C-alpha positions in Angstrom: 9.2 15.0 -8.5 5.9 13.0 -8.2 4.1 15.6 -10.3 6.8 15.4 -13.0 6.6 11.6 -13.1 2.8 11.8 -13.2 2.8 14.2 -16.1 5.4 12.1 -18.0 3.6 8.8 -17.5 0.0 9.9 -17.8 0.0 13.0 -20.0 3.1 12.9 -22.3 3.1 9.2 -22.8 -0.7 8.6 -22.6 -2.2 6.7 -25.5 -5.0 8.4 -27.4 -7.4 5.6 -26.7 -7.1 5.9 -22.9 -10.2 7.0 -21.1 -10.0 9.6 -18.3 -11.8 8.4 -15.1 -11.7 9.1 -11.4 -10.4 6.6 -8.9 -14.0 6.6 -7.4 -15.2 5.3 -10.8 -13.0 2.3 -10.8 -12.6 1.3 -7.1 -14.9 0.0 -4.4 -13.0 1.6 -1.5 -10.0 3.8 -1.0 -8.2 4.0 2.4 -5.0 5.8 3.3 -3.5 3.5 5.8 -2.6 3.8 9.5 -2.1 7.2 11.1 -0.2 5.7 14.0 2.8 3.5 14.5 2.0 0.6 16.9 4.7 -0.5 19.3 7.0 -3.3 18.1 6.7 -6.6 20.0 8.9 -9.7 19.8 6.2 -12.0 18.6 3.1 -10.8 16.8 1.5 -9.9 13.5 3.7 -8.6 10.7 3.4 -4.9 9.7 5.0 -4.1 6.4 6.7 -0.8 5.7 8.7 0.6 2.7 11.9 -1.2 4.0 10.2 -4.5 3.5 9.0 -3.8 0.0 11.2 -5.0 -3.0 10.7 -5.4 -6.7 9.8 -9.1 -6.2 7.2 -8.4 -3.4 7.0 -7.9 0.4 9.5 -9.6 2.6 7.3 -10.7 5.5 10.3 -12.0 7.4 11.8 -8.6 7.7 8.5 -6.9 8.9 8.4 -5.7 12.4 5.8 -7.3 14.6 2.9 -5.7 16.4 0.6 -7.0 19.1 -2.8 -8.7 18.4 -4.6 -5.8 20.0 -2.8 -3.2 17.8 -3.5 -5.5 14.7 -7.2 -5.7 15.6 -7.4 -1.9 16.0 -5.8 -1.5 12.5 -8.4 -3.9 11.1 -11.2 -2.0 12.8 -9.9 1.1 11.1 -9.9 -0.5 7.6 -6.1 -0.9 7.4 -6.0 -4.6 6.5 -5.3 -5.3 2.8 -7.7 -7.7 1.1 -7.2 -9.9 -2.0 -6.7 -7.8 -5.1 -6.2 -4.6 -3.1 -3.5 -2.3 -4.6 -0.9 -1.3 -2.0 1.1 1.8 -2.6 4.1 2.7 -0.4 3.8 6.4 0.3 6.6 7.2 2.8 10.2 7.2 1.5 9.5 5.5 -1.8 8.7 8.0 -4.6 6.1 5.4 -5.7 8.7 2.8 -6.6 6.8 0.1 -4.9 3.2 -0.9 -5.7 1.7 -4.3 -5.0 -1.5 -6.2 -5.4 -2.5 -8.3 -2.4 -2.8 -12.0 -3.4 -4.9 -13.1 -0.5 -6.8 -11.8 2.5 -4.1 -12.7 5.1 
């Protein structure tokens, strides 16, 4: 399905004046998120998932919480969104949710 959507959006419907570039040409860094699922704690740092993402943005209140040490480990592994980062939900979403981080927190 993703390939079909891609072809529709970026091949069939592409404007003639569009320039073809690679992501490396237009980005400063690309990461692929966490490869682990930290344990949930009662009080801690919010960790968003697809279930927290909506058309209007990310619902921080519904995010599960992770410990400070798990948060710091994710930050060390480049998994903290920074201002103007583009966040794409990859699991269970069919790319229906894409966001731009408005700040570094």
